[in-house]
MMTF fields as JSON, N, C-alpha, C and O atoms, coordinates in Angstrom:
{
  "mmtfVersion": "1.0.0",
  "mmtfProducer": "UNKNOWN",
  "numBonds": 307,
  "numAtoms": 308,
  "numGroups": 77,
  "numChains": 1,
  "numModels": 1,
  "chainsPerModel": [1],
  "groupsPerChain": [77],
  "chainIdList": ["A"],
  "bondAtomList": [4, 2, 8, 6, 12, 10, 16, 14, 20, 18, 24, 22, 28, 26, 32, 30, 36, 34, 40, 38, 44, 42, 48, 46, 52, 50, 56, 54, 60, 58, 64, 62, 68, 66, 72, 70, 76, 74, 80, 78, 84, 82, 88, 86, 92, 90, 96, 94, 100, 98, 104, 102, 108, 106, 112, 110, 116, 114, 120, 118, 124, 122, 128, 126, 132, 130, 136, 134, 140, 138, 144, 142, 148, 146, 152, 150, 156, 154, 160, 158, 164, 162, 168, 166, 172, 170, 176, 174, 180, 178, 184, 182, 188, 186, 192, 190, 196, 194, 200, 198, 204, 202, 208, 206, 212, 210, 216, 214, 220, 218, 224, 222, 228, 226, 232, 230, 236, 234, 240, 238, 244, 242, 248, 246, 252, 250, 256, 254, 260, 258, 264, 262, 268, 266, 272, 270, 276, 274, 280, 278, 284, 282, 288, 286, 292, 290, 296, 294, 300, 298, 304, 302],
  "bondOrderList": [1, 1, 1, 1, 1, 1, 1, 1, 1, 1, 1, 1, 1, 1, 1, 1, 1, 1, 1, 1, 1, 1, 1, 1, 1, 1, 1, 1, 1, 1, 1, 1, 1, 1, 1, 1, 1, 1, 1, 1, 1, 1, 1, 1, 1, 1, 1, 1, 1, 1, 1, 1, 1, 1, 1, 1, 1, 1, 1, 1, 1, 1, 1, 1, 1, 1, 1, 1, 1, 1, 1, 1, 1, 1, 1, 1],
  "groupList": [{"groupName": "MET", "atomNameList": ["N", "CA", "C", "O"], "elementList": ["N", "C", "C", "O"], "formalChargeList": [0, 0, 0, 0], "bondAtomList": [1, 0, 2, 1, 3, 2], "bondOrderList": [1, 1, 2], "singleLetterCode": "M", "chemCompType": "L-PEPTIDE LINKING"}, {"groupName": "ILE", "atomNameList": ["N", "CA", "C", "O"], "elementList": ["N", "C", "C", "O"], "formalChargeList": [0, 0, 0, 0], "bondAtomList": [1, 0, 2, 1, 3, 2], "bondOrderList": [1, 1, 2], "singleLetterCode": "I", "chemCompType": "L-PEPTIDE LINKING"}, {"groupName": "LEU", "atomNameList": ["N", "CA", "C", "O"], "elementList": ["N", "C", "C", "O"], "formalChargeList": [0, 0, 0, 0], "bondAtomList": [1, 0, 2, 1, 3, 2], "bondOrderList": [1, 1, 2], "singleLetterCode": "L", "chemCompType": "L-PEPTIDE LINKING"}, {"groupName": "PRO", "atomNameList": ["N", "CA", "C", "O"], "elementList": ["N", "C", "C", "O"], "formalChargeList": [0, 0, 0, 0], "bondAtomList": [1, 0, 2, 1, 3, 2], "bondOrderList": [1, 1, 2], "singleLetterCode": "P", "chemCompType": "L-PEPTIDE LINKING"}, {"groupName": "VAL", "atomNameList": ["N", "CA", "C", "O"], "elementList": ["N", "C", "C", "O"], "formalChargeList": [0, 0, 0, 0], "bondAtomList": [1, 0, 2, 1, 3, 2], "bondOrderList": [1, 1, 2], "singleLetterCode": "V", "chemCompType": "L-PEPTIDE LINKING"}, {"groupName": "GLY", "atomNameList": ["N", "CA", "C", "O"], "elementList": ["N", "C", "C", "O"], "formalChargeList": [0, 0, 0, 0], "bondAtomList": [1, 0, 2, 1, 3, 2], "bondOrderList": [1, 1, 2], "singleLetterCode": "G", "chemCompType": "PEPTIDE LINKING"}, {"groupName": "GLU", "atomNameList": ["N", "CA", "C", "O"], "elementList": ["N", "C", "C", "O"], "formalChargeList": [0, 0, 0, 0], "bondAtomList": [1, 0, 2, 1, 3, 2], "bondOrderList": [1, 1, 2], "singleLetterCode": "E", "chemCompType": "L-PEPTIDE LINKING"}, {"groupName": "ASP", "atomNameList": ["N", "CA", "C", "O"], "elementList": ["N", "C", "C", "O"], "formalChargeList": [0, 0, 0, 0], "bondAtomList": [1, 0, 2, 1, 3, 2], "bondOrderList": [1, 1, 2], "singleLetterCode": "D", "chemCompType": "L-PEPTIDE LINKING"}, {"groupName": "ALA", "atomNameList": ["N", "CA", "C", "O"], "elementList": ["N", "C", "C", "O"], "formalChargeList": [0, 0, 0, 0], "bondAtomList": [1, 0, 2, 1, 3, 2], "bondOrderList": [1, 1, 2], "singleLetterCode": "A", "chemCompType": "L-PEPTIDE LINKING"}, {"groupName": "PHE", "atomNameList": ["N", "CA", "C", "O"], "elementList": ["N", "C", "C", "O"], "formalChargeList": [0, 0, 0, 0], "bondAtomList": [1, 0, 2, 1, 3, 2], "bondOrderList": [1, 1, 2], "singleLetterCode": "F", "chemCompType": "L-PEPTIDE LINKING"}, {"groupName": "ARG", "atomNameList": ["N", "CA", "C", "O"], "elementList": ["N", "C", "C", "O"], "formalChargeList": [0, 0, 0, 0], "bondAtomList": [1, 0, 2, 1, 3, 2], "bondOrderList": [1, 1, 2], "singleLetterCode": "R", "chemCompType": "L-PEPTIDE LINKING"}, {"groupName": "LYS", "atomNameList": ["N", "CA", "C", "O"], "elementList": ["N", "C", "C", "O"], "formalChargeList": [0, 0, 0, 0], "bondAtomList": [1, 0, 2, 1, 3, 2], "bondOrderList": [1, 1, 2], "singleLetterCode": "K", "chemCompType": "L-PEPTIDE LINKING"}, {"groupName": "ASN", "atomNameList": ["N", "CA", "C", "O"], "elementList": ["N", "C", "C", "O"], "formalChargeList": [0, 0, 0, 0], "bondAtomList": [1, 0, 2, 1, 3, 2], "bondOrderList": [1, 1, 2], "singleLetterCode": "N", "chemCompType": "L-PEPTIDE LINKING"}, {"groupName": "SER", "atomNameList": ["N", "CA", "C", "O"], "elementList": ["N", "C", "C", "O"], "formalChargeList": [0, 0, 0, 0], "bondAtomList": [1, 0, 2, 1, 3, 2], "bondOrderList": [1, 1, 2], "singleLetterCode": "S", "chemCompType": "L-PEPTIDE LINKING"}, {"groupName": "GLN", "atomNameList": ["N", "CA", "C", "O"], "elementList": ["N", "C", "C", "O"], "formalChargeList": [0, 0, 0, 0], "bondAtomList": [1, 0, 2, 1, 3, 2], "bondOrderList": [1, 1, 2], "singleLetterCode": "Q", "chemCompType": "L-PEPTIDE LINKING"}, {"groupName": "HIS", "atomNameList": ["N", "CA", "C", "O"], "elementList": ["N", "C", "C", "O"], "formalChargeList": [0, 0, 0, 0], "bondAtomList": [1, 0, 2, 1, 3, 2], "bondOrderList": [1, 1, 2], "singleLetterCode": "H", "chemCompType": "L-PEPTIDE LINKING"}, {"groupName": "TRP", "atomNameList": ["N", "CA", "C", "O"], "elementList": ["N", "C", "C", "O"], "formalChargeList": [0, 0, 0, 0], "bondAtomList": [1, 0, 2, 1, 3, 2], "bondOrderList": [1, 1, 2], "singleLetterCode": "W", "chemCompType": "L-PEPTIDE LINKING"}, {"groupName": "THR", "atomNameList": ["N", "CA", "C", "O"], "elementList": ["N", "C", "C", "O"], "formalChargeList": [0, 0, 0, 0], "bondAtomList": [1, 0, 2, 1, 3, 2], "bondOrderList": [1, 1, 2], "singleLetterCode": "T", "chemCompType": "L-PEPTIDE LINKING"}],
  "groupTypeList": [0, 1, 2, 3, 4, 5, 6, 3, 7, 3, 8, 5, 4, 4, 2, 3, 9, 2, 10, 11, 8, 10, 8, 8, 5, 4, 10, 10, 8, 4, 3, 2, 12, 13, 13, 8, 1, 3, 6, 5, 5, 3, 8, 0, 5, 14, 4, 15, 14, 8, 2, 3, 5, 4, 9, 7, 6, 16, 4, 4, 2, 10, 3, 13, 16, 9, 0, 14, 12, 9, 17, 1, 7, 15, 8, 15, 8],
  "groupIdList": [1, 2, 3, 4, 5, 6, 7, 8, 9, 10, 11, 12, 13, 14, 15, 16, 17, 18, 19, 20, 21, 22, 23, 24, 25, 26, 27, 28, 29, 30, 31, 32, 33, 34, 35, 36, 37, 38, 39, 40, 41, 42, 43, 44, 45, 46, 47, 48, 49, 50, 51, 52, 53, 54, 55, 56, 57, 58, 59, 60, 61, 62, 63, 64, 65, 66, 67, 68, 69, 70, 71, 72, 73, 74, 75, 76, 77],
  "secStructList": [7, 7, 7, 7, 6, 6, 7, 1, 7, 2, 2, 2, 2, 2, 2, 2, 2, 2, 2, 2, 2, 2, 2, 6, 6, 7, 7, 3, 3, 7, 7, 5, 7, 7, 6, 6, 1, 7, 6, 6, 1, 1, 6, 2, 2, 2, 2, 2, 2, 2, 4, 4, 4, 6, 7, 1, 3, 3, 7, 7, 5, 7, 7, 1, 7, 7, 7, 7, 7, 7, 7, 1, 7, 7, 6, 6, 7],
  "xCoordList": [0.846, -0.023, 0.863, 1.94, 0.457, 1.195, 0.251, -0.962, 0.856, 0.092, -0.88, -0.598, -2.032, -2.943, -2.287, -1.703, -2.374, -1.731, -2.327, -3.549, -1.478, -1.918, -2.65, -3.243, -2.641, -3.338, -2.41, -1.336, -2.795, -1.939, -1.856, -0.892, -2.865, -2.857, -3.082, -4.182, -2.051, -2.301, -2.755, -3.515, -2.277, -2.731, -4.215, -4.851, -4.801, -6.199, -7.075, -8.243, -6.438, -7.183, -6.79, -7.634, -5.502, -4.993, -5.366, -5.743, -5.28, -5.556, -7.057, -7.315, -8.009, -9.435, -9.646, -10.441, -8.888, -9.021, -8.355, -8.905, -7.236, -6.654, -7.509, -7.584, -8.118, -8.985, -10.212, -10.607, -10.784, -11.887, -11.428, -12.139, -10.233, -9.683, -9.516, -9.899, -8.927, -8.775, -10.12, -10.251, -11.085, -12.414, -13.043, -13.825, -12.695, -13.218, -12.469, -12.835, -11.394, -10.712, -9.344, -8.685, -8.861, -7.497, -6.504, -6.614, -5.534, -4.67, -3.388, -2.809, -2.872, -1.55, -1.542, -2.298, -0.684, -0.506, 0.936, 1.815, 1.174, 2.489, 2.523, 2.393, 2.693, 2.783, 4.187, 5.171, 4.252, 5.494, 5.834, 4.991, 6.989, 7.42, 8.818, 9.346, 9.394, 10.695, 11.676, 11.327, 12.845, 13.84, 14.224, 14.812, 13.88, 14.125, 13.089, 13.309, 12.003, 10.858, 10.84, 10.547, 11.131, 11.184, 9.789, 8.813, 9.695, 8.438, 8.056, 8.861, 6.777, 6.262, 6.502, 6.004, 7.26, 7.533, 6.349, 5.234, 6.541, 5.478, 4.926, 5.581, 3.775, 3.175, 3.036, 2.354, 3.709, 3.576, 4.229, 4.006, 5.007, 5.647, 4.594, 4.765, 3.522, 2.475, 1.685, 1.242, 1.515, 0.891, 1.756, 1.247, 3.036, 4.026, 3.903, 3.864, 3.846, 3.789, 2.461, 2.446, 1.384, 0.101, -0.172, -1.085, 0.63, 0.379, 0.284, -0.656, 1.181, 1.078, -0.329, -0.772, -0.926, -2.196, -3.362, -4.483, -3.107, -4.16, -4.029, -5.013, -2.79, -2.504, -1.524, -0.634, -1.688, -0.692, 0.476, 1.627, 0.129, 1.147, 1.304, 0.361, 2.493, 2.688, 4.194, 5.021, 4.48, 5.889, 5.808, 4.866, 6.79, 6.882, 8.012, 9.143, 7.805, 8.871, 9.435, 8.719, 10.762, 11.37, 12.629, 13.742, 12.473, 13.642, 14.465, 13.926, 15.743, 16.6, 16.723, 17.01, 16.514, 16.521, 16.095, 16.488, 15.268, 14.855, 14.555, 14.331, 14.554, 14.326, 12.87, 12.166, 12.379, 11.011, 11.074, 12.044, 10.01, 9.953, 8.701, 8.106, 8.246, 7.125, 7.476, 8.39, 6.734, 6.997, 5.931, 6.06, 4.903, 3.789, 3.481, 3.999, 2.634, 2.215, 1.613, 0.734, 2.075, 1.547, 1.516, 2.421, 0.519, 0.384, 1.523, 1.758, 2.255, 3.387, 4.706, 5.75, 4.688, 5.991, 6.639, 7.709],
  "yCoordList": [-1.161, -0.002, 1.243, 1.242, 2.226, 3.52, 4.676, 4.509, 5.767, 6.899, 7.465, 7.497, 7.92, 8.639, 9.943, 10.671, 10.234, 11.371, 12.632, 12.778, 13.566, 14.92, 14.904, 15.919, 13.833, 13.759, 14.349, 13.794, 15.472, 16.013, 15.133, 15.207, 14.327, 13.4, 12.016, 11.502, 11.312, 9.977, 8.962, 8.043, 9.134, 8.138, 8.243, 7.251, 9.472, 9.638, 8.93, 8.614, 8.702, 7.939, 6.446, 5.569, 6.19, 4.771, 3.93, 2.772, 4.451, 3.601, 3.122, 1.95, 4.014, 3.487, 2.465, 1.536, 2.658, 1.675, 0.323, -0.744, 0.372, -0.891, -1.557, -2.783, -0.787, -1.449, -2.128, -3.234, -1.459, -2.058, -3.338, -4.342, -3.266, -4.449, -5.597, -6.728, -5.308, -6.293, -6.946, -8.165, -6.063, -6.574, -7.449, -8.353, -7.168, -7.947, -9.24, -10.026, -9.476, -10.783, -10.736, -11.769, -9.496, -9.369, -9.731, -9.207, -10.618, -11.072, -10.355, -10.361, -9.721, -8.996, -7.797, -7.7, -6.819, -5.553, -5.419, -5.842, -4.815, -4.584, -3.127, -2.948, -2.143, -0.751, -0.418, -1.024, 0.551, 1.099, 2.421, 3.317, 2.557, 3.731, 4.128, 3.449, 5.172, 5.573, 5.23, 5.345, 4.827, 4.557, 5.836, 5.723, 6.986, 8.242, 8.584, 9.498, 7.911, 8.215, 7.123, 5.979, 7.396, 6.415, 5.994, 6.703, 4.838, 4.429, 5.524, 5.983, 5.927, 6.981, 8.345, 9.309, 8.492, 9.793, 10.344, 9.848, 11.298, 11.848, 10.947, 9.972, 11.224, 10.506, 9.003, 8.611, 8.212, 6.756, 6.241, 5.091, 7.032, 6.681, 6.401, 5.534, 7.165, 6.942, 5.675, 4.975, 5.387, 4.132, 2.936, 1.949, 3.037, 2.028, 1.702, 0.539, 2.726, 2.545, 1.872, 1.115, 2.13, 1.564, 0.126, -0.534, -0.352, -1.662, -2.802, -3.592, -2.926, -4.043, -4.142, -5.213, -2.999, -2.982, -3.351, -3.529, -3.47, -3.762, -5.182, -5.896, -5.543, -6.799, -7.638, -7.1, -8.956, -9.876, -10.073, -10.265, -10.015, -10.226, -8.943, -8.508, -8.316, -7.077, -6.937, -7.486, -6.145, -5.718, -4.381, -4.137, -3.52, -2.228, -2.238, -2.381, -2.093, -2.0, -0.626, 0.352, -0.526, 0.77, 0.834, 0.803, 0.92, 0.945, 2.236, 3.291, 2.1, 3.224, 4.026, 5.222, 3.4, 4.041, 3.039, 1.874, 3.478, 2.57, 3.287, 4.498, 2.559, 3.115, 3.067, 2.243, 3.911, 3.846, 4.038, 4.571, 3.587, 3.656, 4.347, 3.949, 5.371, 6.111, 6.934, 7.758, 6.683, 7.418, 8.413, 9.147, 8.435, 9.391, 10.068, 9.678, 11.089, 11.746, 10.721, 9.939, 10.744, 9.75, 10.428, 11.195, 10.157, 10.892, 10.732, 11.595, 9.614, 9.328, 9.616, 9.453, 10.037, 10.306, 11.59, 11.982],
  "zCoordList": [0.003, 0.012, -0.012, 0.585, -0.641, -0.683, -0.129, 0.006, 0.155, 0.637, -0.335, -1.532, 0.13, -0.741, -1.225, -0.422, -2.485, -3.062, -2.545, -2.514, -2.131, -1.657, -0.337, 0.028, 0.382, 1.666, 2.758, 2.989, 3.444, 4.516, 5.791, 6.552, 5.988, 7.156, 6.747, 6.953, 6.134, 5.587, 6.647, 6.342, 7.922, 8.947, 9.216, 9.573, 9.044, 9.212, 8.156, 8.38, 6.995, 5.956, 5.943, 5.759, 6.142, 5.969, 7.161, 6.984, 8.363, 9.523, 9.571, 9.846, 9.31, 9.266, 8.18, 8.321, 7.04, 5.957, 6.408, 6.137, 7.06, 7.525, 8.611, 8.679, 9.413, 10.51, 9.794, 10.162, 8.797, 8.104, 7.356, 7.323, 6.766, 6.069, 7.054, 6.757, 8.265, 9.197, 9.65, 9.761, 9.896, 10.276, 9.21, 9.504, 7.992, 6.798, 6.568, 5.694, 7.366, 7.219, 6.633, 6.52, 6.231, 5.743, 6.849, 7.957, 6.575, 7.663, 7.773, 8.86, 6.733, 6.842, 6.03, 5.063, 6.381, 5.643, 5.312, 6.062, 4.16, 3.613, 3.019, 1.808, 3.862, 3.352, 2.878, 3.304, 1.992, 1.47, 2.19, 2.232, 2.729, 3.389, 2.853, 1.972, 3.353, 2.99, 4.141, 5.316, 3.799, 4.778, 5.636, 6.712, 5.129, 5.821, 6.864, 7.659, 6.892, 7.832, 8.881, 8.534, 10.123, 11.189, 11.647, 11.403, 12.313, 12.904, 13.888, 14.698, 13.783, 14.64, 14.121, 14.701, 13.026, 12.428, 11.614, 11.774, 10.792, 10.009, 8.943, 8.575, 8.44, 7.273, 7.617, 8.563, 6.81, 6.992, 8.243, 8.621, 8.882, 10.166, 11.262, 12.119, 11.19, 12.172, 11.873, 12.784, 10.582, 10.173, 10.596, 11.127, 10.359, 10.743, 12.255, 12.656, 13.035, 14.514, 14.936, 15.907, 14.242, 14.627, 14.15, 14.647, 13.179, 12.582, 13.615, 13.528, 14.561, 15.481, 16.268, 16.681, 16.415, 17.108, 16.193, 16.669, 14.856, 13.948, 13.335, 13.144, 13.043, 12.361, 13.167, 13.824, 13.117, 13.737, 12.752, 13.143, 11.475, 10.398, 9.612, 8.951, 9.666, 8.91, 8.722, 9.449, 7.671, 7.446, 6.719, 5.964, 6.944, 6.227, 5.34, 5.804, 4.044, 3.073, 3.107, 2.895, 3.381, 3.529, 2.654, 3.18, 1.355, 0.436, 0.687, 1.019, 0.517, 0.686, -0.575, -0.525, -1.697, -3.006, -3.998, -3.927, -4.961, -5.984, -7.29, -7.315, -8.317, -9.684, -9.955, -9.37, -10.816, -11.309, -12.813, -13.351, -13.484, -14.942, -15.354, -16.356, -14.644, -15.046, -16.325, -16.317, -17.394, -18.65, -19.019, -19.998, -18.254, -18.511, -17.199, -16.153, -17.251, -16.018, -15.049, -15.413, -13.892, -12.891, -11.509, -11.178, -10.734, -9.474, -8.525, -7.68, -8.649, -7.737, -8.374, -7.743, -9.596, -10.324, -9.79, -10.256]
}
């Protein structure tokens, strides 16, 4: 999962979504974060910190640097 584009408070959107997903039977979460944002930090850092209270199975992907191949206008480019 990635952050909603342009959302100033991603935890306010993502955490309710994750709680609904868990209630619907989803067993694990795998959000994408930045290696520069610590657990409990801004944006996805708050989501990262809350995951153990929502899911038994979770991992946060925190790449240090990666390539992308967006060749057209894209919201995350």
